[in-house]
N, C-alpha and C positions, 0 to 999 in steps of 0.2 A: 427901588434900589435893585441893582443886579450884581451878581458875582459871576465871573467868567470861569466856567469849569472846563478844563482842557486835559488832553492826555499828559501834558507836562505836569499838571497838578496831581494827576493820578500817580505818575512816576515819582514825584516828590513825596507823595504820601507813603508810597511803598518804600522808598529809600529811607524816609523818616522812621517807618516801622522797623526796617532792618537795622537802622542805627541804634534803636533803643532796645533791640533784642539781645543786647550783650549784658543785660542785668544779671549778676551772678545768682546762682541757685542758693537755696538755704544751705547753711554749713553742713547739715547732716545729709544733704543730697535729696531731701524730701521735695517732691513736686506737689504744688497746690493743685487740687482737682478743680477744674472749671468745666462742668458739664453744661452744654447749651442745648435747650430744647426749643424747637421751632416747628411750625406747621408747614412751612415751605419745603421744597425739594432741595437737593444738593446743587442743582443748577440755577437756583434762584440767585440773583445778583447779590442779595444780602448775605446768603450763605457762602457764596464764592468769596466775597470780600472778607468775611470773618475768617474763613479757612485759610485764605492766602495771605492776609495781612495781619489780622489780630493774632491768630494762633502762633505764627512764627515770631511775632514781636514779644510775646510773653513766655516763649519756650525756655528762657533761661531759668525760670523758677516755677512755671505752671504747666499743667497738662490740659490743653484745650481739647474738649471731647464733644463735638457737635452731634446732635441727633435730629433727624429730619422727619418730615411727614407725620408729625405728632405721634411718633412711635414710643417716645419716652414718657411724655405727659400729654394728655388730650388738650387740644386747642382751647384756650380760655381758662385752664387750670394752672398755668405756669407761675403766675404771680403768687398764688396761694402756696404753691410748692416752694418757691423761694422764701416766702414769709415763714413757712414751717421749718425751713432748714433742710428741705429734701432736694433742692436744686440750686445751682450756683448762678446760672445765667439764662436769659431768654431774650428774644426780640419781641417786644410787646407793643401794643397800640394805645393811643389815647382813649379809644373806645373801651378797652379793657380796664384802663386806669379809672375811667369815669364810673365804672361799676363800684369802685371803692370810694372815689372822691368825685362827687358830681361836678365840681368846678372844672375838671379836666374836659368836660364836654365842650368847652369853648374851642378846643383844638380838634374837635370832631365835626364842627359845624361846616356846612357847605359854603364854599366861596370865602372862607376866612383867610387861609393861607393862599398867597398869590402864585408862588413858584418855589423851586427848590432853594434858591438863595434866601428867600423870605423865611423859609423854615429854619435855616441856620441862624439867621439874625435873631429870630424870636427865641430860639432855644438858648442862645448865648447871652441874651439880654437879661438885666436884673429882674425884669418882670417875671421870669421863670423861677426865680429863687424860691418863692413861697411854695410853688408847685413841687419842685424837687425836694424841698425840705419836708413837706408833708408825706410824700411817698417814702422817704427814707425813715422818718421818725415814727410813722404810724403803721407802715407796711413792711419795713425792713428792706426796701428795694431802692437801690441807687441807680438813677438814670444817668448814664455816662455820655451818650451822644445821640444825635438825631439822624436817622437814615431816611433818605428819599425813596418812597415806594412807587411814586408815580401819580399821574393824573387819572382818576377813576372815570371810566366811561361806561355807558349802558350797553350791554351786550345781549342781543335777543335771538331767540330761535326763529321768529317770524322773518320772512323775507320783507324787503322794503315795499314790495307790491302789496303784501298782506297788511303791513302796518308801517306807516311812515310817522316818525316821532319828531315833531317840531316844537311842541309846547308841553308842559306838564299834563295838560288835559288829555293828551294822546296816550299817556301811560295809564290812564284809568282802567282798572281791572287787570292789569298785567301783573302776574305773579313773579316778582323780582326777588331772587335769592339775595338775602343780606345776612351777615353774621348775626348771631342771636341776641346781642346785647341791646338794651333799650335805646342807646345812642344810635346804633346802626339802623334799628328798626324805624326810628323817627326820621332819619335821613331818607330812607326809602319812601316813607309816606310823604315827606316834604317834596320829593321829586314827582309825586303824583301817582306812584305805583302802589300795589298791594304787596308790602314786604313779607317775605317768607323766611323764617329763621332756618338755617341749615349749616352744618359743619362743612368746611371747605373740602374735605375729603369726599363728600357725598355729591358735590355739585356736578361733576362730569356726568355721572349716571343719571342724575335728576334732569339734566338738560337733554340727554339722549332719549329719555323715556317721556319727556313732556311733563314731568312732575312739577317743574317750574318753567316759566316762559323765558327767563333770562337771569343774568347776574351782572354785578358791576365790579370791575377791577381795572387796573392799568393795563395797557396793551401788552407789556412784557409778561404779565401774569396770564393773560389770555393765550399767549403763545406757549409759555412754559407748561401750562396745564392742558394744552391742546383743546381748549374750548372752541376753537375755530372749526373743529371737526363736527361739532354738534350744534352750531349756531350759524346764523346767516347774515347778521348785520351788527354794526357797532355805531352807536349814536355818540358823537363826540361832545358830550355834555361838559366834560372836565369839571364835574360838580364838587370834587374834593381833590385837593393836592395832598395826597395821602402820605403819611409818615409813620415810621416806627421808631421806637427808642431801644437802644442797646441797654439792657437792664442787668444789674448784677446784685447779688446778695450784699446788702450793706454790711452785714456782719463779716463776710469774707473780705470785702474791700477794706474795712477798718482794721482787720487783723494783719494786713500787709504793712510793711515798713514804708517810709515816705518815698523811697526810690521806686519800690515796686508799684505803689499807687500811681506815681507819675508815669510809669511805664504802661500800666493798664489804661490810664486815661488817654495817653498819647496813642496807644494802639487802637483804642476804640474810635478816636477821632480820625485816625488814618484809615481805618476800615470803612467808616461812614463816608469819608471823602471818596475813596476808591469806588465804593458801591454807588455813590451818587453820580459820579462821572459816567460809570458804565451804564447805569439805568437811563440817564438822559440820552446818551448816544444810542442806546437800544431803542428807546421810544421813537427817536427820529427815523429809524430804519424800518420800523415794523408796519407802517401803513401800506407800503407797497407789497410787502410779503403777504399781509392778510388779504389785500385785494387780489393777489395772485391765487389765493385759496378760494376765490369766488365770493368773498364777503363784500357787502355794500358798506361803505364807511362815509359818513356825512355829518355835517354840523347842523344842529337844530338852532332855534332862536334862543341863544344862550342868555340874552338879556331877560327873556321871559322866565327861564329857569332860575336865574340868579335872583330876580325879584321875588318869585314865589318862595324859593328856599329861604332866603334871608328873612322874609316876612314871617314865615312859619316859625323860624327859630326865635325871633324877637317876641313873638306872642306865646312862646312855650314856657314850660317850667324849667327847661334847661337854662335859658337866659337868666332866670331868677337866681341861679346858683353861681353865675359868673361874677368874679370880684369886680367891684366898681372901677371903672376906668381902664380895665385891662384890654378890652376890645379896641378902645381908642389908641392905646399904646401899640397894639399889634398892627393896626392900620397905619400908624405913623411910621413904622419900620418898613413899610412897603413902598411902592413907586409913588 
């Protein structure tokens, strides 16, 4: 299946957000505090969408207060902060949720999601209800909407002449930075690399000094973080159609009245849509930019990677935690 994301949809999303921003404030004039902590920068498409769409949409009754570059809470600690009542919002990953609920690892597996439209279909399908309910009831985190982060590619310091990657075997011994959770580390291993856990804020320096050989992220992140300054090639593995969830304190959400809840939900969906469109357009434009920076960009044997990665997952303990039949339902929602 496909969904057509266009500038018209982006405009519609923003107009929708603007239309719902007229929700009246509380009678006493009190503004609900909604602090958002995220590891990305203010130029990240997710951050831009939340600031330009979500924030204005809820301004009638809430104060949206974003914090970037993990300056408010360290990356990976946001969900616990929400659960403790110390934070209202974050943009979280399935990998982080899998730390609490192993069954979420199905959404971290390589080559499971097919594209951005597939992500939306999966998130809005009844198959997600049990996952959402568990995050809310056991962690106090409400998952509002799904954001498209992009297709993750392998990004290396070595030149193509020094190392050409066509199959997983070519990544043997390559120290590939991956986030520190078990799910991320497993994915790095499934790709054939030697995964190295590291905070995102440390990656640029590690690449420049050679502490790691590479990292994996979507092309917009490579550009936003200026990784092209300290790397030489990108291998278009597209091994993960990566996503984030807009997460909110369930306690806060449930304290709002019905109209305010509807406004928050619509604002989150509109921000996710705007960010998705922008990210897709940005991805399309960046290959030429990165090649202009002197980087080699090429496609490997993606079938070899897909077969190796899927086989690794199906033989792993991660697959043992996946609810029966869910993978088949996910696949049925795709092309």
